[in-house]
Phi, psi and omega in degrees: 000138180265136181245136176271130180230134176262125180284127185240018183231159176272358185295332180064064177299152186262109178219154180057033175081012180201165177283137181271166180247152176299131179089352181283143174257126181237156175255126183222173175286168179300318180298317179294320178298319178298320178296315181299312181292316181301321182274359178076022181274342183191183180222153180293141175271115180104189185244136179278120182231162178292130181289148179233153177274185184296334180272355178095001178276155177302139178274133180279147176282142177266107184294346180278354180255149180285337183263137179276101182273006179279000177233150176213162181260124177251135178274000000 
């Protein structure tokens, strides 16, 4: 899943094969988004909400995967 992150620093972190710009919105993996937010380089675009399936029920997390797919970003 791709996550949109807005860069909020002048540091210009290097993602997607190039240096980013202040104010730029980039799409990255969940792990990269976690690194960006943890280091204070940017913030998630949208709100993190519990994922739902097609019937509207909460989606269960698959413990065999490294990424927690039970959450998603809603704009």
